[in-house]
C-alpha positions in Angstrom: 0.2 0.4 0.5 1.3 3.8 -0.6 2.0 6.0 1.9 -0.5 8.9 0.7 -3.1 10.4 2.2 -6.2 9.1 1.7 -9.1 12.0 0.6 -11.8 9.3 1.5 -10.1 9.0 5.2 -11.3 11.3 8.4 -8.4 12.7 9.5 -7.3 11.3 12.7 -10.0 8.2 11.9 -9.0 5.1 9.7 -10.3 4.4 6.7 -13.7 3.1 6.3 -13.2 0.0 4.3 -10.6 -1.0 8.2 -13.7 -0.6 10.1 -15.0 -3.4 12.0 -19.1 -2.5 11.7 -21.8 0.4 10.6 -24.0 1.9 13.9 -27.4 2.9 13.0 -27.7 2.3 8.8 -29.7 -1.0 9.6 -33.0 0.7 6.8 -30.3 1.2 4.6 -28.8 -2.4 5.0 -32.3 -3.9 4.5 -32.9 -2.1 1.6 -30.0 -2.9 -0.8 -30.7 -6.5 1.0 -34.3 -6.1 -0.2 -32.8 -5.4 -3.5 -30.7 -7.9 -3.7 -32.4 -10.7 -2.7 -35.1 -9.6 -5.2 -33.5 -10.7 -8.1 -33.7 -6.7 -9.5 -30.7 -5.5 -8.5 -30.0 -2.0 -9.1 -27.5 -1.3 -11.4 -26.2 2.6 -9.5 -27.1 3.5 -5.5 -26.7 7.0 -4.0 -25.6 6.6 -0.7 -26.7 10.2 1.2 -26.6 11.3 4.2 -24.7 14.0 6.5 -20.9 14.1 7.0 -19.1 11.5 9.3 -22.9 9.0 9.6 -21.0 6.0 7.7 -22.2 6.6 4.3 -18.4 4.9 2.8 -18.2 2.7 5.2 -22.0 1.0 4.7 -20.0 1.2 1.1 -17.5 -0.7 1.5 -19.2 -3.5 3.2 -22.1 -3.5 0.4 -19.0 -4.1 -1.9 -17.9 -6.9 0.8 -20.9 -9.1 -0.1 -20.9 -8.5 -3.3 -18.0 -9.6 -4.3 -17.9 -12.2 -1.9 -21.5 -13.8 -1.5 -21.3 -16.9 -5.1 -23.7 -15.6 -7.0 -26.4 -18.1 -8.1 -26.2 -21.0 -10.4 -29.2 -23.5 -9.6 -26.7 -26.5 -8.9 -27.7 -29.5 -7.7 -29.0 -28.7 -4.0 -30.4 -24.9 -5.2 -29.3 -22.0 -5.0 -28.8 -21.1 -0.6 -30.8 -19.3 1.3 -31.2 -15.4 0.9 -28.6 -13.3 3.1 -29.9 -11.8 5.8 -27.1 -9.7 6.9 -24.2 -7.7 4.8 -21.3 -9.6 7.1 -18.8 -11.3 5.8 -15.9 -13.3 6.6 -13.4 -11.3 8.1 -10.8 -14.0 6.5 -12.3 -14.2 3.5 -9.3 -13.6 0.6 -11.8 -10.9 -1.4 -12.0 -8.9 2.4 -7.9 -9.2 3.1 -8.1 -8.0 -0.4 -9.8 -5.1 -0.3 -7.8 -4.0 2.8 -4.8 -4.3 0.9 -6.5 -2.8 -2.5 -5.5 -5.9 -4.4 -8.4 -7.0 -5.1 -9.2 -6.8 -9.4 -12.4 -6.3 -9.2 -13.0 -3.6 -6.9 -12.2 -0.2 -8.4 -12.1 3.1 -5.9 -12.5 6.1 -7.8 -11.2 9.5 -5.7 -9.5 11.9 -5.7 -5.7 11.5 -6.5 -2.2 12.9 -6.0 -0.7 16.2 -7.8 2.5 15.0 -7.6 4.5 18.2 -9.1 2.2 19.7 -5.8 2.9 17.3 -3.4 -0.3 17.2 -2.5 -4.7 15.7 -2.9 -6.4 17.2 -6.1 -9.4 19.3 -5.2 -11.6 17.6 -7.3 -12.4 14.3 -9.1 -11.1 14.4 -12.4 -12.3 13.4 -16.1 -8.8 11.2 -15.9 -9.7 9.7 -13.1 -13.1 8.1 -14.5 -11.1 7.1 -17.4 -9.4 4.8 -15.9 -13.2 2.7 -15.1 -12.6 1.6 -19.4 -9.1 -0.2 -18.0 -10.8 -1.7 -15.6 -14.2 -3.1 -16.8 -12.1 -4.2 -19.6 -9.3 -6.6 -17.5 -11.8 -7.6 -15.0 -14.3 -9.0 -17.3 -12.0 -11.4 -18.2 -12.3 -13.0 -14.7 -15.7 -12.8 -14.8 -18.2 -12.4 -12.1 -19.5 -9.5 -10.2 -18.0 -6.1 -10.5 -18.1 -2.9 -7.7 -17.0 0.8 -8.1 -17.3 2.7 -5.4 -17.0 6.6 -5.9 -15.9 8.4 -2.6 -16.9 11.4 -3.1 -19.4 11.9 -6.1 -20.3 15.7 -5.2 -16.2 16.0 -5.6 -16.6 15.7 -9.1 -15.5 18.1 -11.4 -18.1 19.0 -14.6 -16.0 16.5 -16.7 -15.8 14.3 -14.0 -19.3 13.9 -13.8 -20.0 13.8 -18.0 -17.7 11.2 -18.2 -19.3 9.0 -15.3 -22.3 9.5 -16.4 -21.8 7.6 -19.7 -21.1 5.0 -17.8 -24.1 4.4 -15.9 -25.7 5.2 -19.2 -24.7 2.2 -20.9 -23.6 0.3 -16.8 -21.0 -2.8 -17.8 -22.9 -6.6 -17.3 -22.9 -7.3 -13.9 -21.4 -4.1 -12.6 -22.8 -2.4 -9.6 -21.6 1.5 -8.6 -22.0 3.1 -5.2 -21.2 6.6 -5.1 -20.6 8.0 -1.8 -22.5 11.1 -2.3 -22.9 14.2 1.2 -24.5 16.9 -1.3 -26.9 15.4 -3.9 -28.0 18.4 -5.3 -24.2 19.1 -6.2 -24.6 16.3 -8.6 -25.4 16.5 -12.3 -29.6 15.4 -12.2 -29.3 12.8 -14.8 -27.1 11.3 -12.5 -29.2 11.3 -9.5 -31.8 10.2 -12.1 -29.7 6.9 -12.7 -29.2 6.1 -9.3 -31.2 4.1 -6.5 -31.2 6.1 -3.4 -30.0 4.9 -0.1 -29.7 7.0 3.3 -28.1 7.0 6.1 -29.6 9.2 9.1 -27.5 11.5 12.1 -26.8 8.5 14.5 -28.4 8.6 17.6 -26.8 8.2 21.3 -26.2 5.2 21.5 -24.8 4.6 18.3 -22.9 6.9 18.3 -21.1 5.6 21.3 -20.7 3.0 19.9 -18.9 4.1 17.1 -16.5 6.2 18.3 -15.7 3.0 21.7 -12.9 4.5 23.2 -11.6 6.9 19.9 -12.8 9.8 22.3 -13.3 11.1 25.9 -16.5 11.6 27.3 -18.4 11.4 23.4 -22.0 13.2 25.4 -20.0 16.4 25.8 -19.4 16.1 21.9 -23.5 15.4 20.9 -25.1 18.5 20.6 -22.0 19.9 18.4 -21.4 16.2 16.3 -25.4 16.6 15.1 -25.4 12.7 15.1 -22.1 11.9 13.3 -19.3 10.1 13.9 -16.7 11.8 11.7 -17.4 15.4 12.8 -17.3 14.2 16.4 -13.6 13.0 16.0 -12.7 16.2 14.4 -14.7 18.0 17.3 -12.0 15.7 19.7 -9.2 16.3 17.5 -9.2 20.3 16.9 -10.9 21.2 20.8 -14.0 21.8 19.0 -15.8 22.8 21.5 -13.4 24.5 22.9 -13.7 26.3 19.9 -17.7 26.7 19.9 -17.3 28.0 23.5 -15.1 30.6 22.4 -17.1 31.7 19.3 -20.5 32.1 22.3 -18.0 33.9 24.5 -17.8 36.1 21.7 -21.6 36.4 20.3 -22.8 37.0 24.1 -20.6 40.8 24.7 -23.0 41.5 21.3 -23.0 44.4 20.5 -19.8 45.1 21.6 -18.2 41.7 21.6 -14.4 42.0 22.6 -12.8 42.9 19.0 -9.1 41.3 20.5 -10.2 38.5 21.4 -12.0 38.4 17.8 -8.9 38.7 16.8 -7.0 35.8 18.3 -9.7 33.3 17.3 -9.6 34.2 14.2 -5.9 33.9 14.1 -5.7 30.4 16.3 -7.8 29.4 13.1 -5.9 30.8 10.5 -2.4 29.3 12.0 -0.1 27.7 8.6 -0.6 23.6 8.4 -4.0 24.2 10.5 -6.4 23.5 7.7 -8.3 21.3 9.6 -9.0 24.1 12.1 -9.8 26.6 10.2 -12.3 24.7 8.6 -13.9 23.7 12.0 -13.7 27.4 13.5 -16.0 27.8 9.9 -18.6 25.3 10.7 -18.6 26.1 14.7 -19.5 29.6 13.2 -21.8 28.3 10.9 -23.5 25.4 13.7 -23.6 28.8 15.6 -26.0 31.1 13.8 -27.5 27.8 12.8 -28.5 27.3 16.5 -29.7 31.2 16.6 -31.9 31.2 13.8 -33.9 27.7 14.9 -34.2 29.8 18.7 -36.2 32.5 16.9 -37.9 30.2 14.6 -39.3 28.8 18.2 -36.4 25.5 17.8 -34.3 25.6 21.0 -32.3 23.2 20.9 -32.7 20.6 23.7 -29.2 20.0 25.2 -26.7 23.5 25.6 -23.7 22.9 24.2 -21.4 24.7 26.2 -22.5 26.8 28.9 -24.4 29.6 29.2 -25.8 28.9 25.7 -29.2 29.3 26.0 -29.6 32.5 27.9 -27.5 34.1 24.9 -29.6 32.6 22.2 -32.5 33.7 23.8 -31.9 37.3 23.8 -30.5 37.4 20.7 -32.6 35.8 18.2 -35.7 36.5 20.5 -38.9 36.0 17.9 -39.4 34.8 14.0 -37.8 37.9 12.7 -34.5 38.1 13.9 -35.1 33.6 12.6 -34.7 35.0 9.3 -32.5 37.2 9.2 -29.9 35.2 11.1 -31.2 32.8 8.6 -30.5 34.9 5.7 -27.2 35.7 7.2 -26.0 31.9 7.4 -26.3 31.3 3.6 -24.5 34.9 3.3 -21.4 33.9 5.2 -21.8 30.4 3.5 -21.2 31.7 0.4 -18.6 34.4 1.5 -16.5 31.4 3.1 -16.8 29.5 0.0 -15.6 32.6 -2.1 -12.8 33.2 0.3 -11.1 30.2 0.6 -11.5 29.8 -4.0 -9.6 32.6 -4.2 -7.8 32.2 -1.6 -7.9 34.8 1.0 -6.5 35.6 4.1 -8.4 33.0 6.8 -7.9 35.2 10.1 -9.2 38.2 7.5 -11.8 35.4 6.6 -13.2 34.5 10.4 -12.7 37.7 11.5 -15.1 39.2 9.3 -17.6 36.5 9.5 -17.8 37.2 13.0 -18.5 41.6 13.0 -20.6 40.6 10.4 -22.4 38.2 13.1 -21.7 41.6 15.6 -23.6 43.6 13.5 -26.6 40.9 12.9 -26.2 41.2 16.7 -26.8 45.1 17.0 -29.2 45.9 14.1 -32.2 42.9 16.0 -31.4 44.5 19.5 -31.5 48.0 19.2 -35.2 47.0 17.3 -36.3 44.4 19.7 
């Protein structure tokens, strides 16, 4: 195996192919098994849901299942009983080859590595998709099922998406494509229309605790911020997400007179060189705080505080539906601002400081009318 970074693995977490189990997605597993046992297995599946809830783990479970389950041949003793689980033997030769990424009947389509820039590419390119032609040509000689995992499908650029669409329009025999997708709206409608959807939902507290295991301390403390995503909880723990959120809340609690020096410090900490994960997490915490403000104004306050004193601050700054609309509008504007800022390499500290100041301005306008 290569030592290159894997674009489809969360920071600080093992790659999904190594996940020993999948938690909380029984309905999605049952839907796939029902289709498999009916003999009407669709050739393409769009596995959707929030980040970090097990979509990629489900894709790898399905791939192992398909590549280790014998095809029906109507032998002397008839076909075996329909499977009731996606579980496969860990010591199966195919399973071992999949862990080593050496299984000839499996193709993993993901972002490539830019050797010249010494970093992962920003998206899945058409060159990566075109490799499917060689894969299907070589694997056809072995017969049997073939599986393609695309992780993540919403990372394809336009040319790559159009190239994959051609494969979906004329799928090779015995081929199953599993498209992991965080944001289906970013896919071509024609791609979505050619896939059957498997939806993975947020994890409940028990499934979250089981998924995290001993990976983090005090997983319950991450619950209000993780949104039912084990992947988000891992990142929160890795980069002190609760601390970042508490600092943001402390800033906005002083609105309309926030501590500008503290705001500058928070922005600079998030923009340190080599700390892209912390920068991204800070942006997510800003988005989450605004979302919780909007919901509070709409009469749906969080059931559990994510930081001490949060409930009082949210209620003060989002006292009614009009405030909810203002916070929702700000969230949309800042989301676009962040996307553009990162795309043009705007200084992250300037970007984050500007977002915090915009929150202060919104709070000031709301409080002035209330």
